[in-house]
C-alpha positions in Angstrom: 11.7 51.3 -8.7 14.3 52.1 -6.9 13.1 50.4 -3.8 12.5 47.5 -5.8 16.5 47.1 -5.1 17.6 48.4 -2.1 14.8 50.2 0.9 17.0 51.6 3.4 21.2 50.2 5.2 17.9 50.3 8.3 16.0 48.0 6.4 19.3 46.4 5.4 20.9 45.3 9.1 16.9 44.8 10.2 17.4 41.9 8.6 20.3 40.6 9.3 20.3 41.1 13.2 17.0 39.1 13.5 18.5 36.3 10.4 21.2 36.0 12.7 19.2 36.1 16.3 16.7 33.6 14.7 18.8 31.3 13.1 20.7 30.3 17.2 17.5 31.1 19.3 16.0 28.7 16.9 18.9 26.3 16.6 19.2 26.7 20.3 15.1 26.2 20.9 15.9 22.6 18.6 18.6 21.8 21.5 16.7 22.4 24.1 13.5 20.4 22.1 16.2 17.6 22.0 16.7 15.1 18.5 13.1 14.3 17.7 11.8 17.4 16.8 15.0 17.1 13.8 14.7 13.3 13.3 13.0 11.0 10.4 9.9 13.2 10.3 6.0 12.1 10.4 3.4 14.0 9.6 2.7 15.3 12.6 7.3 16.5 12.8 6.7 17.9 8.7 3.6 20.1 9.5 5.1 22.3 12.8 9.2 22.2 10.6 6.7 23.9 8.5 5.2 26.3 10.5 8.4 26.6 12.2 10.0 28.0 8.5 7.2 29.7 7.5 7.6 31.8 11.3 11.1 32.1 10.5 10.9 33.9 6.7 7.9 35.9 8.8 10.2 37.4 11.4 12.9 38.1 9.6 11.1 39.9 6.2 8.0 41.8 7.3 8.5 45.1 8.6 5.4 45.4 11.1 6.5 42.7 13.6 9.4 42.9 16.7 11.4 40.0 17.0 9.6 39.2 20.4 6.8 38.3 18.3 8.0 35.6 16.3 10.5 34.2 18.8 7.5 33.6 21.2 5.2 31.6 18.2 8.4 30.1 17.5 9.1 28.5 21.2 5.7 27.7 21.1 5.2 26.0 18.2 8.7 24.3 19.7 6.8 24.1 22.6 3.3 22.1 22.1 5.7 19.4 19.6 7.6 18.5 22.3 4.9 18.8 24.8 2.8 16.7 22.4 6.1 13.8 21.9 6.5 13.6 25.3 2.8 12.2 25.1 3.4 10.1 22.8 6.0 8.0 24.6 3.8 8.1 27.1 0.5 7.2 25.5 -0.5 4.4 23.3 -3.6 5.9 21.9 -1.9 9.6 21.4 1.0 8.3 19.5 -1.0 6.9 16.8 -3.2 9.5 16.3 0.3 11.4 15.7 2.5 8.8 14.3 0.0 6.9 12.6 1.5 2.8 12.2 3.4 0.8 10.5 1.9 -1.0 7.9 3.1 -4.3 5.7 3.0 -4.2 2.5 4.7 -7.5 1.3 5.1 -10.8 3.7 7.2 -13.8 3.4 7.7 -12.6 -0.7 4.5 -11.8 -1.5 3.0 -8.3 -2.4 0.0 -7.5 -0.5 -1.6 -5.7 -3.4 -4.6 -3.8 -0.8 -1.8 -3.1 1.8 -0.1 -0.9 -0.9 -2.7 0.8 -2.0 -3.9 1.2 0.7 -0.2 3.4 1.2 0.0 4.7 -2.3 2.7 2.2 -3.0 3.5 1.0 -6.2 5.8 -2.8 -7.0 8.6 -1.0 -8.0 8.8 1.1 -5.1 9.1 -1.4 -3.1 11.3 -3.8 -5.4 14.2 -0.1 -5.0 13.1 -0.6 -1.3 14.2 -4.5 -1.9 17.8 -3.5 -3.8 19.5 -0.6 -1.5 19.0 -3.8 1.3 20.6 -5.6 -1.2 19.0 -8.2 -1.9 17.8 -10.2 -5.9 14.3 -11.2 -5.1 11.3 -10.2 -3.4 11.2 -14.2 -1.6 14.8 -12.9 0.1 12.9 -10.2 1.5 10.6 -12.0 5.3 8.9 -9.0 5.3 8.3 -5.0 3.9 7.4 -2.1 6.3 5.8 0.9 5.3 6.9 2.6 8.7 5.6 5.5 10.6 8.1 8.1 8.5 7.0 6.9 4.7 10.0 4.6 5.0 10.4 1.6 3.4 12.3 -1.1 5.6 13.4 -4.5 4.4 13.5 -7.7 7.3 14.9 -10.3 6.4 14.4 -12.9 9.4 16.6 -14.8 11.3 14.6 -17.7 12.5 10.4 -17.7 12.9 10.5 -14.5 15.5 8.6 -12.1 14.0 8.4 -9.2 17.6 9.1 -6.5 15.3 6.0 -7.2 13.3 4.3 -6.8 17.0 3.2 -2.9 16.3 2.6 -3.4 12.3 -1.0 -3.2 10.0 -1.9 -5.7 8.3 -4.9 -8.4 7.7 -2.5 -11.5 7.3 -0.6 -11.2 11.0 
């Protein structure tokens, strides 16, 4: 029962050293990897973030793994994420595979029910996004798009131009 609350001063010192060094080394790796690593996340970024958090926790609390092993695993995860994002910027097929495609959910005031079902979005979700934009009616929004990050974008066109929709998946366009 004694070890449940306190093991030893050595264990506490190890956790302290690993937490501080792991935190600052992870921060350094993320700065080197760039803003993309911690920007609005798509599914791939989310998975990498969860894996990095899990690795850091295992490194800090695991008694059988040296710091170098954990840091190598963290470095490799961030390196793979950096390489994949670098490649996806240069290759549209890879980008589509990694980040997905934005999907049109409403156009010119009309809700696209099939698209909404595919993305599991309700009318209430779209109304909330429209209100957040400061609009009062669905018809005030020229387009509502679910971005690759899962965020809803509400668009109001100043002209008949819809260049911003060129990469959006929709049968209506």
